[in-house]
C-alpha positions, 0 to 999 in steps of 0.5 A: 160274786166279787170277793171282799178283801179283808185287811190282815192284822198287819195291814191294819197295824200298818195303817194305824202307824201311818195315820199316827205318822201323818198326824205328826206324832213322829217327824221325819228322821225321828225314831219309833218306839220299840215293839214292846211299846207299840204292840199294846198301843196297836192292840196286836202282838210284837210279830204283827208289829214287825210285819207292819213295820216291814210293810211301811219300810217297803213303801218308803215310809220307815227305814231300819238302821241296824243296831239303832232302831226304826226311823220315819223316812217319809210322811207318805208312801212311795207312789208314781214319783218312783218312776220319775226318779228312776228315769232321772239322772243323778245330775238332775237330782242334784239340780233339784237339791240346789233349787230347794236347799240353797234358798232354804239355807239363805232363809235359815241364816235369816230366821234360825233360832238358837234351838235351830242352830243347836239341832243343826250342829247336832246333825253336823256332828252325827254326819261327821261321826257316821262314816260307815256304810254308804246308806248311813252316810246318805241318811245322816247327810240328808238329816243334816240338810233337812235340819237346815231346811227346817230352820228356814221356817218355810213349811212349803220348802220342808214339805218339798224336801221331805217328799223329794228326799225319800225318792232321791235316796237311791240316786244319792246312794248310786252317786256315792257308789259311782264316785267311790268317794270316801267321807273326808274331813274336807267334806265335813269342813265344807258343811261346817262352813255352812253352819258357821254362815247360819250362826253369823246370819250371813244369808249370802254366804250360806246360799253360796256355800250350799250352791258351790258344794252341790254344783261341785258334786253335780259337775263331778258326777256329770263328768263320771257319767259321760266317761262311762262306757255305753 
């Protein structure tokens, strides 16, 4: 007789949390309420909430930032795309970013609202302030670029970005570890120039600045990978 798997409380809580995330209660990049708030909402104890969060973090949906809290990292668990990203070169990751982000930047310049611009500038400021660990740098950079994609007001591009971002995070961390490049004022200025193009509603400049930045990264990484010993 086949045994029937019964969900543990933590699995049930994780499923309920995932349902709420996918219903739009919390967006990608948004912070979850604390354990003391979530526990009574889910009908479980705080330790069970912690287990549920760990489970969703392991599946790529949530991410914990020490001292900051738990944030939504993706709208769906990591699936078979993992293998694709593992096999993909970092240069290929950047090529995919170019395809998504350059068009989004052009559309954002044409369609952005004043609210969009405020959100983008706030993300830029956070990106410049968080220059600690490589993981944090990748997360704040991703949040900045996502704010531009959202400002394009194209739901398909936003969905593509969200689906791809969680799967490309490891590659972007590897890219920075490979290059050993520190966060610089010049790099921040390049991103500020993109924001200025959005503010000026200059779609051509926004697209070309985004492309130039990502193409430069792609060339640098391709050069470093070719120079690595086999």
